N, CA, C and O of each residue as an XYZ file, in Angstrom:
308
protein
N     -40.615     59.424    -24.261
C     -39.274     59.838    -23.873
C     -39.311     61.310    -23.492
O     -40.182     62.062    -23.930
N     -38.376     61.692    -22.693
C     -38.308     63.049    -22.174
C     -37.976     64.067    -23.263
O     -37.409     63.726    -24.301
N     -38.335     65.305    -23.008
C     -37.953     66.379    -23.907
C     -36.471     66.662    -23.738
O     -35.943     66.560    -22.630
N     -35.806     67.009    -24.807
C     -34.357     67.188    -24.799
C     -33.913     68.338    -23.911
O     -32.809     68.279    -23.369
N     -34.708     69.372    -23.734
C     -34.265     70.557    -23.002
C     -34.934     70.702    -21.633
O     -35.312     71.809    -21.249
N     -35.080     69.620    -20.906
C     -35.598     69.659    -19.542
C     -34.491     69.265    -18.583
O     -33.604     68.500    -18.959
N     -34.516     69.766    -17.354
C     -33.441     69.456    -16.392
C     -33.297     67.959    -16.131
O     -34.284     67.228    -16.053
N     -32.060     67.522    -16.000
C     -31.770     66.117    -15.711
C     -30.630     66.021    -14.705
O     -29.887     66.979    -14.489
N     -30.511     64.857    -14.103
C     -29.413     64.556    -13.197
C     -28.604     63.419    -13.789
O     -29.157     62.412    -14.231
N     -27.309     63.584    -13.794
C     -26.395     62.538    -14.243
C     -25.737     61.971    -13.001
O     -25.158     62.704    -12.199
N     -25.830     60.661    -12.850
C     -25.253     60.016    -11.689
C     -24.432     58.817    -12.141
O     -24.705     58.208    -13.176
N     -23.430     58.496    -11.349
C     -22.581     57.353    -11.653
C     -22.698     56.323    -10.552
O     -22.594     56.644     -9.368
N     -22.915     55.079    -10.953
C     -22.956     53.951    -10.032
C     -21.995     52.890    -10.524
O     -21.698     52.828    -11.717
N     -21.505     52.057     -9.627
C     -20.694     50.915    -10.061
C     -21.541     50.005    -10.960
O     -22.757     49.940    -10.786
N     -20.931     49.312    -11.903
C     -21.692     48.451    -12.814
C     -22.474     47.352    -12.107
O     -23.437     46.825    -12.664
N     -22.079     47.002    -10.902
C     -22.779     45.943    -10.170
C     -24.129     46.397     -9.632
O     -24.947     45.557     -9.257
N     -24.384     47.699     -9.583
C     -25.660     48.217     -9.087
C     -26.718     48.155    -10.170
O     -26.416     48.154    -11.363
N     -27.937     48.104     -9.736
C     -29.064     48.200    -10.647
C     -29.863     49.449    -10.289
O     -29.882     49.865     -9.130
N     -30.502     50.031    -11.252
C     -31.258     51.255    -11.018
C     -32.406     51.022    -10.037
O     -32.880     51.966     -9.405
N     -32.846     49.794     -9.906
C     -33.942     49.471     -9.009
C     -33.474     49.101     -7.603
O     -34.290     48.753     -6.749
N     -32.173     49.174     -7.359
C     -31.642     48.831     -6.040
C     -32.220     49.777     -4.988
O     -32.488     50.943     -5.277
N     -32.410     49.277     -3.779
C     -33.004     50.124     -2.736
C     -32.045     51.177     -2.189
O     -32.455     52.042     -1.415
N     -30.783     51.117     -2.580
C     -29.797     52.078     -2.102
C     -30.177     53.498     -2.500
O     -30.859     53.722     -3.500
N     -29.720     54.444     -1.699
C     -29.904     55.865     -2.023
C     -29.090     56.189     -3.273
O     -27.965     55.715     -3.432
N     -29.664     56.993     -4.149
C     -28.926     57.409     -5.343
C     -27.738     58.263     -4.914
O     -27.845     59.036     -3.962
N     -26.605     58.134     -5.606
C     -25.432     58.953     -5.268
C     -25.641     60.411     -5.663
O     -26.600     60.751     -6.356
N     -24.724     61.269     -5.207
C     -24.779     62.676     -5.597
C     -24.799     62.777     -7.113
O     -24.238     61.937     -7.816
N     -25.452     63.815     -7.600
C     -25.620     63.948     -9.046
C     -24.975     65.209     -9.579
O     -24.708     66.160     -8.844
N     -24.730     65.188    -10.887
C     -24.360     66.378    -11.642
C     -25.651     66.875    -12.253
O     -26.389     66.102    -12.864
N     -25.930     68.149    -12.097
C     -27.167     68.725    -12.617
C     -26.910     69.362    -13.984
O     -25.921     70.070    -14.171
N     -27.801     69.107    -14.924
C     -27.703     69.675    -16.265
C     -29.053     70.251    -16.671
O     -30.099     69.802    -16.201
N     -29.019     71.237    -17.536
C     -30.234     71.878    -18.001
C     -30.936     71.122    -19.101
O     -32.082     71.430    -19.427
N     -30.264     70.123    -19.691
C     -30.883     69.360    -20.773
C     -30.287     67.964    -20.849
O     -29.174     67.718    -20.383
N     -31.046     67.060    -21.441
C     -30.568     65.701    -21.677
C     -29.346     65.747    -22.583
O     -28.382     65.013    -22.365
N     -29.380     66.594    -23.587
C     -28.269     66.695    -24.536
C     -26.956     67.045    -23.824
O     -25.921     66.441    -24.104
N     -26.994     68.010    -22.912
C     -25.789     68.387    -22.175
C     -25.297     67.251    -21.277
O     -24.095     67.000    -21.189
N     -26.220     66.573    -20.619
C     -25.852     65.463    -19.738
C     -25.269     64.298    -20.527
O     -24.304     63.670    -20.090
N     -25.847     64.010    -21.678
C     -25.335     62.931    -22.532
C     -23.922     63.260    -23.000
O     -23.045     62.397    -22.971
N     -23.696     64.486    -23.426
C     -22.357     64.885    -23.885
C     -21.338     64.738    -22.759
O     -20.227     64.263    -22.996
N     -21.690     65.130    -21.553
C     -20.777     64.991    -20.423
C     -20.502     63.519    -20.142
O     -19.351     63.121    -19.968
N     -21.554     62.716    -20.096
C     -21.408     61.291    -19.798
C     -20.523     60.581    -20.817
O     -19.777     59.668    -20.464
N     -20.604     60.993    -22.065
C     -19.862     60.302    -23.122
C     -18.452     60.846    -23.320
O     -17.662     60.231    -24.036
N     -18.117     61.964    -22.718
C     -16.788     62.537    -22.932
C     -15.934     62.590    -21.672
O     -14.758     62.949    -21.743
N     -16.501     62.239    -20.521
C     -15.751     62.263    -19.268
C     -15.428     60.838    -18.828
O     -16.152     59.903    -19.169
N     -14.372     60.677    -18.091
C     -13.973     59.366    -17.583
C     -14.255     59.294    -16.085
O     -13.500     59.851    -15.289
N     -15.327     58.619    -15.694
C     -15.622     58.515    -14.268
C     -14.603     57.619    -13.569
O     -13.996     56.748    -14.192
N     -14.429     57.841    -12.297
C     -13.497     57.013    -11.533
C     -14.102     55.643    -11.252
O     -15.321     55.469    -11.280
N     -13.260     54.708    -10.990
C     -13.667     53.356    -10.595
C     -14.538     52.666    -11.638
O     -15.311     51.771    -11.298
N     -14.428     53.063    -12.888
C     -15.193     52.429    -13.972
C     -16.696     52.400    -13.698
O     -17.370     51.407    -13.973
N     -17.198     53.482    -13.164
C     -18.622     53.550    -12.855
C     -19.440     53.812    -14.111
O     -18.913     54.268    -15.126
N     -20.719     53.522    -14.031
C     -21.632     53.601    -15.161
C     -22.557     54.807    -14.991
O     -23.045     55.075    -13.893
N     -22.791     55.524    -16.078
C     -23.650     56.707    -16.051
C     -25.121     56.316    -16.156
O     -25.492     55.400    -16.890
N     -25.948     57.041    -15.398
C     -27.404     56.934    -15.459
C     -27.955     58.355    -15.470
O     -27.429     59.231    -14.784
N     -29.003     58.585    -16.239
C     -29.648     59.902    -16.250
C     -31.039     59.778    -15.660
O     -31.760     58.818    -15.930
N     -31.407     60.767    -14.847
C     -32.777     60.850    -14.336
C     -33.361     62.185    -14.765
O     -32.761     63.236    -14.544
N     -34.521     62.136    -15.373
C     -35.173     63.362    -15.834
C     -35.998     63.972    -14.717
O     -36.188     63.359    -13.667
N     -36.486     65.181    -14.948
C     -37.331     65.866    -13.977
C     -38.608     65.072    -13.703
O     -39.177     65.169    -12.616
N     -39.056     64.292    -14.676
C     -40.264     63.480    -14.515
C     -39.989     62.152    -13.836
O     -40.926     61.401    -13.564
N     -38.729     61.841    -13.552
C     -38.380     60.577    -12.911
C     -38.022     59.473    -13.886
O     -37.742     58.351    -13.464
N     -38.023     59.762    -15.177
C     -37.619     58.764    -16.171
C     -36.130     58.480    -16.009
O     -35.350     59.394    -15.743
N     -35.739     57.238    -16.167
C     -34.344     56.848    -16.019
C     -33.822     56.357    -17.356
O     -34.400     55.463    -17.974
N     -32.718     56.954    -17.795
C     -32.058     56.530    -19.023
C     -30.827     55.729    -18.651
O     -29.935     56.228    -17.965
N     -30.780     54.502    -19.098
C     -29.690     53.596    -18.774
C     -28.536     53.794    -19.759
O     -28.693     54.478    -20.770
N     -27.388     53.201    -19.467
C     -26.193     53.424    -20.307
C     -26.408     53.192    -21.799
O     -25.926     53.982    -22.610
N     -27.109     52.144    -22.181
C     -27.338     51.887    -23.608
C     -28.159     53.008    -24.251
O     -27.923     53.368    -25.404
N     -29.112     53.552    -23.514
C     -29.927     54.649    -24.032
C     -29.090     55.929    -24.157
O     -29.242     56.684    -25.117
N     -28.223     56.160    -23.200
C     -27.339     57.326    -23.248
C     -26.430     57.224    -24.469
O     -26.257     58.189    -25.214
N     -25.858     56.048    -24.658
C     -24.964     55.827    -25.805
C     -25.697     56.053    -27.124
O     -25.139     56.648    -28.046
N     -26.948     55.583    -27.227
C     -27.731     55.762    -28.458
C     -28.029     57.244    -28.714
O     -27.951     57.704    -29.854
N     -28.366     57.983    -27.668
C     -28.607     59.419    -27.845
C     -27.344     60.124    -28.316
O     -27.415     61.046    -29.128
N     -26.186     59.699    -27.815
C     -24.908     60.269    -28.244
C     -24.667     59.988    -29.727
O     -24.248     60.871    -30.476
N     -24.937     58.747    -30.141
C     -24.768     58.372    -31.558
C     -25.699     59.179    -32.450
O     -25.297     59.638    -33.519
N     -26.926     59.352    -32.020
C     -27.883     60.130    -32.814
C     -27.427     61.581    -32.938
O     -27.560     62.192    -33.998
N     -26.892     62.124    -31.854
C     -26.409     63.512    -31.856
C     -25.248     63.678    -32.830
O     -25.177     64.660    -33.568
N     -24.353     62.716    -32.821
C     -23.171     62.789    -33.680
C     -23.522     62.602    -35.153
O     -22.800     63.076    -36.029
N     -24.628     61.912    -35.426
C     -25.059     61.678    -36.811
C     -25.630     62.939    -37.456
O     -25.772     63.005    -38.677
N     -25.955     63.929    -36.641
C     -26.583     65.143    -37.193
C     -25.633     66.267    -37.319
O     -26.013     67.349    -37.765
């Protein structure tokens, strides 16, 4: 798994999309760390009921369930 303090991109896609879809990724929100991106994803309300995805600098993709788990772990500490 990625290091918590490396740059990441937070992007929102409709729930019908899959991360492996050939479509171009939508514009992203840039964050300096996974922790900051997770906090934004879990506290903001995206339009059109879109789903958050995180991409790390290494190209790792964190799906909604992984984002939610990182948020839960953060809140437990």
